[in-house]
C-alpha positions in Angstrom: 3.4 21.1 9.0 4.3 24.0 6.7 2.3 23.9 3.5 3.6 24.8 0.1 1.8 25.4 -3.2 2.8 21.9 -4.4 1.6 19.1 -2.1 4.5 16.9 -3.4 7.0 19.5 -2.1 5.4 19.0 1.4 5.7 15.2 1.0 9.5 15.5 0.4 9.8 17.9 3.3 8.2 15.4 5.6 10.4 12.6 4.4 13.6 14.6 4.8 12.8 17.0 7.6 11.4 17.0 11.1 8.2 15.3 10.0 10.1 12.2 8.7 8.7 8.9 9.6 10.0 7.6 13.0 10.1 4.1 11.5 10.9 3.5 7.8 10.0 -0.1 7.7 6.5 -1.1 8.8 5.1 -4.5 9.3 1.6 -4.5 7.7 -0.9 -7.3 8.3 -3.5 -8.3 5.8 -6.0 -11.1 5.1 -6.4 -13.0 1.8 -9.3 -10.9 0.6 -10.1 -8.8 -2.4 -10.4 -5.7 -0.2 -6.8 -6.0 1.0 -6.0 -4.6 -2.5 -4.9 -1.1 -1.5 -2.4 -2.4 1.0 -0.9 -4.8 -1.5 -0.7 -2.2 -4.2 0.8 0.4 -1.9 3.5 -2.1 -0.7 4.4 -3.6 -4.1 3.9 -0.9 -6.7 6.0 2.0 -5.3 3.3 4.0 -3.6 5.0 4.0 -0.2 8.6 5.0 -1.2 7.8 8.7 -1.8 6.7 8.9 1.8 9.9 7.3 3.2 8.3 3.9 3.9 8.9 0.3 3.1 5.8 -1.8 3.8 6.5 -5.4 4.8 3.3 -7.3 4.0 2.4 -10.2 6.3 -0.5 -12.4 5.4 -2.6 -13.6 8.3 -4.7 -16.8 8.4 -7.5 -15.5 10.7 -8.7 -12.3 12.2 -7.9 -13.5 15.7 -4.3 -14.1 14.7 -4.1 -10.7 13.1 -5.6 -9.1 16.3 -3.1 -10.9 18.5 0.0 -9.9 16.4 -1.2 -6.3 16.3 -1.6 -6.2 20.0 1.8 -7.8 20.8 3.6 -5.4 18.4 4.5 -7.9 15.7 2.4 -5.8 13.3 2.7 -2.0 13.3 -0.7 -1.6 11.4 -3.1 -3.8 9.6 -6.2 -4.2 7.5 -8.9 -4.6 10.1 -12.6 -5.3 10.5 -14.3 -2.1 11.8 -15.9 -4.2 14.5 -12.7 -5.9 15.5 -11.1 -2.5 16.2 -14.0 -1.4 18.4 -14.2 -4.8 20.1 -10.6 -4.4 21.2 -11.2 -0.8 22.3 -14.1 -2.0 24.4 -12.4 -5.1 25.8 -14.8 -7.6 24.0 -13.0 -10.9 23.6 -9.5 -9.5 24.4 -7.8 -7.3 26.8 -9.0 -3.7 26.5 -6.4 -1.8 24.4 -6.7 1.7 23.0 -7.1 1.4 19.3 -6.9 3.7 16.2 -8.7 3.7 12.9 -6.4 5.6 10.5 -8.7 5.5 7.5 -11.3 3.5 5.7 -10.0 1.0 3.2 -13.2 0.1 1.3 -16.9 0.0 1.1 -19.3 -2.7 -0.1 -18.3 -6.0 -1.6 -19.2 -8.7 1.0 -21.8 -11.4 0.5 -24.2 -13.8 2.3 -24.0 -17.2 0.7 -25.8 -20.6 1.2 -24.8 -24.1 0.3 -25.8 -25.9 -2.8 -27.9 -28.4 -0.8 -29.9 -25.5 0.5 -30.7 -24.4 -3.0 -31.6 -28.0 -4.0 -34.2 -28.1 -1.1 -35.9 -25.0 -2.5 -34.3 -22.2 -0.4 -33.9 -19.8 -3.3 -35.1 -16.5 -1.6 -35.0 -14.7 1.7 -38.6 -15.8 2.3 -37.8 -19.4 1.7 -34.8 -19.0 4.1 -37.2 -17.6 6.8 -39.5 -20.6 6.4 -36.6 -23.0 6.6 -35.1 -21.3 9.6 -38.3 -20.9 11.6 -40.1 -24.1 10.6 -37.3 -26.6 9.9 -36.6 -29.5 12.2 -33.0 -28.5 12.7 -31.3 -25.2 13.2 -29.3 -23.8 10.3 -25.6 -23.3 10.9 -24.2 -20.1 9.4 -20.7 -18.9 9.6 -19.1 -15.4 9.9 -15.5 -14.4 10.3 -15.1 -12.8 13.8 -17.5 -12.3 16.7 -17.5 -8.5 16.7 -16.6 -8.2 13.0 -18.4 -6.7 10.1 -19.5 -10.0 8.7 -21.2 -11.0 11.9 -23.0 -7.6 12.0 -24.1 -7.8 8.3 -25.4 -11.4 8.8 -27.2 -10.5 12.0 -28.8 -7.4 10.5 -29.9 -9.1 7.4 -31.4 -12.1 9.3 -33.2 -9.8 11.8 -34.5 -7.6 8.9 -36.1 -10.8 7.5 -37.6 -11.8 10.8 -34.9 -14.4 11.9 -33.4 -13.8 15.3 -29.7 -14.5 14.7 -29.0 -15.6 18.3 -32.0 -17.8 18.7 -33.3 -19.1 15.4 -29.9 -20.2 13.9 -26.6 -21.3 15.1 -23.5 -19.3 14.1 -19.8 -20.1 14.2 -16.6 -18.4 13.4 -14.6 -19.6 10.3 -11.6 -17.8 8.6 -12.8 -16.4 5.3 -10.5 -18.5 3.1 -11.9 -21.7 4.7 -15.6 -21.0 4.1 -15.8 -22.9 0.8 -14.1 -26.0 2.4 -16.6 -25.9 5.3 -19.4 -25.8 2.7 -17.9 -28.7 0.9 -17.6 -30.7 4.1 -21.3 -29.7 5.0 -20.1 -28.3 8.4 -22.1 -25.1 7.6 -25.2 -24.2 5.7 -24.0 -20.8 4.6 -21.7 -17.9 5.4 -21.1 -14.2 5.3 -17.6 -13.2 4.2 -15.6 -10.9 2.0 -14.7 -11.7 -1.6 -13.5 -13.7 -3.4 -14.9 -16.5 -1.3 -18.6 -16.0 -2.1 -17.8 -16.0 -5.8 -15.4 -18.9 -5.3 -18.2 -21.0 -3.8 -20.2 -20.5 -6.9 -17.3 -21.3 -9.2 -16.7 -24.5 -7.3 -20.4 -25.5 -7.4 -20.5 -25.3 -3.6 -22.9 -22.5 -3.0 -24.8 -19.4 -4.2 -25.2 -15.8 -3.2 -28.5 -14.8 -1.6 -27.6 -11.2 -0.6 -24.8 -8.7 -0.9 -23.7 -6.5 2.0 -24.4 -3.5 -0.1 -28.0 -4.6 -0.3 -28.0 -4.4 3.5 -26.4 -0.9 3.5 -25.4 0.8 0.3 -21.8 2.1 0.6 -21.4 0.7 4.1 -18.1 0.9 5.9 -16.0 -2.3 5.7 -12.3 -2.8 6.3 -10.1 -0.1 7.9 -6.4 0.7 8.3 -5.9 0.2 12.0 -3.2 0.4 14.6 -2.9 0.6 18.3 -3.0 4.1 19.9 0.5 3.4 21.2 1.8 3.2 17.6 0.1 6.4 16.6 1.5 8.2 19.7 5.0 6.9 19.2 5.1 7.2 15.4 2.6 9.9 14.3 4.7 10.8 11.2 5.0 7.2 10.1 1.2 6.8 10.7 0.5 9.9 8.5 2.9 8.7 5.8 1.2 5.3 5.8 -2.2 6.9 5.3 -0.8 8.9 2.4 0.7 5.8 0.8 -2.5 3.9 0.9 -4.6 6.9 -0.1 -2.5 7.1 -3.3 -2.9 3.4 -3.9 -6.6 3.5 -3.3 -7.0 6.4 -5.7 -5.1 4.5 -8.3 -7.3 1.4 -8.1 -10.5 3.4 -8.5 -9.3 5.5 -11.3 -10.3 3.0 -14.1 -11.5 -0.5 -14.7 -8.2 -1.3 -16.3 -6.5 -0.4 -13.0 -8.9 -2.7 -11.2 -8.1 -5.5 -13.7 -4.4 -5.2 -13.2 -4.9 -5.0 -9.4 -7.0 -8.1 -9.5 -4.3 -9.9 -11.4 -1.7 -8.8 -8.9 -3.6 -9.7 -5.7 -4.8 -13.1 -7.0 -1.2 -14.4 -6.7 -0.1 -17.0 -4.3 1.6 -14.5 -2.0 -1.6 -12.5 -1.5 -5.2 -13.7 -1.9 -4.2 -16.9 -3.6 -7.5 -17.3 -5.5 -8.4 -17.9 -9.1 -8.7 -14.7 -11.1 -12.0 -15.9 -12.5 -13.4 -15.8 -8.9 -11.8 -12.5 -8.0 -12.0 -10.1 -10.9 -15.7 -10.0 -11.9 -17.0 -8.9 -8.5 -14.1 -6.4 -8.1 -15.5 -4.9 -11.4 -19.0 -5.0 -10.1 -20.1 -7.9 -12.3 -22.2 -10.4 -10.3 -23.7 -13.8 -10.9 -25.4 -15.4 -8.0 -25.4 -19.1 -8.8 -29.2 -19.1 -9.4 -29.1 -17.8 -13.0 -29.2 -14.1 -12.2 -26.5 -11.7 -13.2 -26.1 -7.9 -12.9 -23.8 -4.9 -12.7 -24.0 -3.8 -9.1 -24.6 -0.1 -8.6 -22.7 -0.3 -5.3 -19.7 -2.3 -6.1 -16.6 -2.7 -4.0 -14.8 0.7 -4.0 -11.5 1.8 -2.5 -11.5 5.6 -2.8 -14.6 7.2 -4.2 -12.9 10.7 -4.3 -12.2 10.3 -0.6 -15.7 9.3 0.5 -14.5 5.8 1.2 -11.4 6.7 3.2 -12.8 9.3 5.7 -12.9 7.7 9.2 -16.4 9.0 9.9 -17.4 9.1 13.5 -20.8 7.8 12.5 -19.3 4.6 11.1 -17.6 3.8 14.3 -20.7 4.6 16.3 -22.8 2.2 14.2 -20.8 -0.8 15.2 -21.2 0.0 18.9 -24.9 0.3 18.5 -25.0 -3.2 17.1 -22.8 -4.5 19.9 -25.4 -3.1 22.3 -28.3 -4.4 20.2 -26.9 -8.0 20.3 -25.8 -8.1 23.9 -22.1 -7.8 23.4 -22.2 -4.6 25.4 -24.4 -5.0 28.6 -24.3 -1.3 29.3 -24.4 1.9 27.2 -21.0 3.1 26.3 -20.2 6.8 25.9 -20.6 6.4 22.2 -19.3 9.7 20.9 -16.4 9.8 23.4 -15.2 6.3 22.3 -15.5 7.1 18.6 -13.5 10.3 19.0 -10.7 8.3 20.7 -10.6 5.7 18.0 -11.2 7.6 14.8 -8.0 9.5 13.8 -9.6 12.4 12.2 -6.7 14.9 12.6 -4.1 12.5 11.1 -6.4 11.6 8.2 -7.3 15.2 7.4 -3.6 16.2 7.3 -2.8 13.4 5.0 -5.9 14.0 2.7 -5.4 17.7 2.5 -1.7 17.3 1.5 -2.8 15.1 -1.4 -5.6 17.4 -2.5 -8.3 15.0 -1.5 -11.6 16.6 -0.6 -12.8 16.2 3.0 -16.5 15.8 3.8 -18.2 18.6 5.5 -19.1 16.5 8.6 -17.6 13.5 10.3 -21.2 12.2 10.5 -23.0 10.8 7.4 -26.6 9.7 6.8 -27.6 6.3 5.3 -30.7 4.3 4.9 -30.4 0.6 5.5 -32.5 -2.3 4.0 -35.2 -2.1 6.6 -35.8 1.6 6.0 -34.0 2.6 9.2 -32.1 5.9 8.8 -28.7 6.0 10.5 -27.0 9.4 10.9 -25.1 9.0 14.2 -27.1 11.7 16.0 -28.6 9.5 18.8 -26.8 6.1 18.9 -28.4 5.0 22.2 -31.9 5.5 20.9 -31.0 3.8 17.6 -29.6 0.7 19.4 -32.9 0.1 21.2 -35.1 0.9 18.3 -35.1 -2.6 16.8 -37.8 -5.2 17.2 -35.3 -8.0 17.3 -32.4 -7.6 19.7 -30.7 -9.4 22.6 -31.3 -6.8 25.3 -33.7 -7.9 28.1 -37.0 -6.0 28.6 -35.7 -4.8 32.0 -32.5 -3.5 30.3 -34.6 -1.7 27.7 -36.9 -0.1 30.3 -33.9 1.1 32.2 -32.3 2.5 29.1 -35.6 4.3 28.2 
């Protein structure tokens, strides 16, 4: 692409010239969650038109339905769980299909919540939960949203860091995020990990309380991504790049001010989108938390959509991390070629083209370093060793000895 002094001139050149989108109307899947905001804003507030696109939003009721429609071509691209994308890429729970992460959509902003009856029986801390899980007469039932998804991985990591084996000491089940509160109400589950506004909504409805946030597990962790199949990227690279640019612009707008966050919260709370009370959705989007136990705080690592581009970079290390957890919990029986898979999935070149054209800074490295709640440092440098470094895991001793 020929660059000019004005990035907007380049945008117009792409729309009108040889780099014009191959498709001008894209079907874009999303889930009724607060962190779908950048897709909704891009589609409804004029952020996609300068790039020659019309975004046809299609709300999905479950992650499995979204996956199936993405794979059969009904959706061109979608809001996706990081782990969902890598699960498909590795053939976990579906036919193996080459996938693409176009950009990160958000960091932080998920929560681990327990039912009100749990609080009434004295489970008001992680230590109390450990005692209940390990010494109780019946297993707790905790829900997450998709077997390879982020919420399963946050829940498993948090439980294990507290000494609870997520595959042995508790039962887990899959529930769509928007149905979590109803499952609490019906006492089908004792708690759940999901995206907002459903943790806050459980508190508003008197059905539950928040015991931990995902950012307390991993500050500024990767969460949802803009994803597509590799086939879409290969057939429509210009449309894919234009889509990234549209959502980058919308993400930057949301993060520019709290006023923009408030107006965005008002928009996405509507019946066509998240369909949740503004009182449940807006506070945590602003970083204002209450936990249903009398505590309130302004979170230092609130949900964010852009962060001067830090959020949106499809870091190789983010993709690698989810594969290490698949290996840790037995979803992968053998070591994958971690780096090779991540390089196939993460669309670094497309993202860098889009970000550069919009004047968005690019990180110096596609690997980033983070420290998680248990003190483990993750930097992507040795994923195989990291996967087998945990005391609690699902790998057999024989498999560990072979890996070592």
